C-alpha positions, 0 to 999 in steps of 0.5 A: 482549467479554470471554467470546470473548476479544477486546479494545478499548480503550473510547474507540475504540468506537461500539455501536448505530450504524446506518451504518459509516463506510467499508463499505457495499453499495458497497465500501470507501471512506475515512472522510468525517469523516477526509478533511475533517480531512486537506483542512484540514492545512497543509504540515508544519513539522518531522519530528514533523508529517510523522510525523504525516501520514503515519501518518494517510495510511499507513492508507488507503494501500490506497486509493492506488496508489503511495502511497510511491514519491509519499511517498518525498521525505517519509519521507527527511526523517524518517531520523537526520541528514538536514537539514529541508529542505521544499522544491518537491518535498516540497510536491507529494508533500504535496499529491498524497496530500492530492489522492488521498485527497479522491478516493479510489476505492471499493475492491471487497469481495471476493466468494467466492476465486475469479478474482483477478487480481495485477498487479505491478511493480517498480523500483530505487524501489520495489515495487508492486501490485494486486488485482483481482477480475472488473475491480474493484480490491480494494486497492493495495499499494507499499514502498520498497526495502530498503537491500540489495535496491537491489542486486538484478539487475531479474529479482531485483527482479520475482520480489520484487514478486511474492513481496511480492504473495502475503504481504501478501494471503495472507489472499485468495489463500491456497490458491486459484488466481490470475492474476498479471502481472508483467514476463514478460521478467525472469522468463523470464530467471531460469526459463531459468537452469541454477542459481539463487541462494538468493533464486531458489530 
């Protein structure tokens, strides 16, 4: 490793194992050992415990459609100056993420660099996307809106979701042709404009 200038933490390495936990011929799936530990988790009692849970669950966000939208009520409780008040909404989100992780789909491994299809969606709650190839899901992605993006118009948000998607999966989509599905009416409005603002350019 040193010769090739590669670095790794020895305590987190395993050598000469016959099977990798998360990748096999079927595709990529969540580590069964990690899922067992998630099953046993009790509801967070402090902002720190929320961070720990979201850190662990967030590692597998690519398996959960709309992960950040589901987790939004919990992420609010770790913001500065927000009183910790764990209620029914937060508990439902916590249990839903656990449930989705325990029944997470197997994600397909990309084969070649053709036939990629991206589905984008945007709302004033966040951005979401799905990357597929030949009708098989490769990954899910989502994120909350930044403060300044909450003032964007609907068509600007739709464009932002496309940009977000192409950036996050650029290692798959760079120098390839892909099909992008989004809200064409909002995008069409932008294309029909005679003048565009800096964001739209």
